[in-house]
N, C-alpha and C positions, 0 to 999 in steps of 0.2 A: 160104793164104798164115793166112787168119784161123784156119782148124782148127790147125795149126803153133804159134801165137801162143797161143790157150789152152791146149793141151794142154804147156805154159810155155818153148818154144823162143825162147829171147833175142834170141837176131837177128830172127824173123819179129815179139815183142812191138815192137821197136824198128823195123824194116822199117815195119810195119801204123801204126805212130805216124806215120812220116813220109807214108806214102801217104794216112791222113784227113785231114793238119793244115790243108791250105785249105777241105774239104769239112766235115767234120765238128773244128771244135779240140778241141771237149771230148772227141772218145772218142780223139783222138789222145794229147790227153793224160794218160789211162788208162795206156793201151799203154804211152809214156814210162814213165811212173810204176812200173808194174808192170816195164818190161824195165830199172830202175835200178833196185828192188828186191832183182832179180835180179842186176846186178852190170855193170849192162853201161854200158861208158864209153860211150860213143856216143850210147845214150839220157840220158846227164846233159848234155851239151852239146842233142841236140835236146829236150830239155826246158826249159833255159835260154835257146835263143830263143822257146823258145812260151811262159816264163812273163816276160821279160824287163820286158814293158812294164808289167807289171801288180804286181810284187814283184822289185825288183833284184833286193835282199838273197838270196833266194832264187837267182835267175840267178849273181851270185857265188858261194856257197856250191856251188850243184851245179858248176862254172867249177872255182872251187878244188880241189874231191874229185876228179873228173875229172883236174886237172893233175897234181896229187900221186900219183896214182895212175901218170903216165905216160904220159898221152894232151897228145901236142903241138899236137893244135887246141883242144884245152879251153883248152892255155896259151898260145895264139895268141889266140882269142875270149877268154880273160879278160884280157888283155891293153889287149885291142879295149875291151872291156865299162868296166873300168876309166877307164882315156883317157877314153871317152865321157861318165862320168860325171864325170871329172874330180876324181877319188879317188885320184891317184896317192901322198898323202901318205898316205892315208891306212887305205889296205889293206897289210895285214902281206903281204910275200911266201912263193907258196905253201913246202911245205917241199921236201926234194932228194926227186926226183932231177930236176928242174929246175933245182937252181940250178949255173947253167954257164956257160959263153962263149957256148952254143950257138945259132945264130940262134933257136931255137923256144924261148926261154927265154924267158917274159913279162916279166919285168922287164927283161929285158937290150935289149928292147924299147922299155921306157918312157922308158929313160934314153936312147936315141938318138934318140927321138922329142924328151925332152926339149932335146938340143944340136941337130934340125932337120937329123940326118942321115936319118931314116927318118919314111914316113908312114905313118899308119894306113888297111886295108883298112875302110871301114862299111859290108861286105858280112856282116859280122861271123856274124850268124843266119842257120841253115839253112833 
């Protein structure tokens, strides 16, 4: 896996980051950043989970970017993070393709949460 990551395989870079996340978080972050630079939406979600405790704003930016690119997991985790940070009124909705009434739409979920019709998942980090 490491060899494939070193040769530029974006999936391998993201997967290597995931494998290293618990035992070597700094190296995991490095591989996530490399995969993000190569366009991996999944790595954006994973990197957001890796950095959220020390830089919530960076995590928000990463999740927003992935959500705006169409990643439904990122949209869900963005909604969870926005609510966890109690920032529903401070964060602008992401640009389409997510603006819809589909269940994966993070802003629809936020509105549902406000009305009490939906309960958040607190395990948003991978």
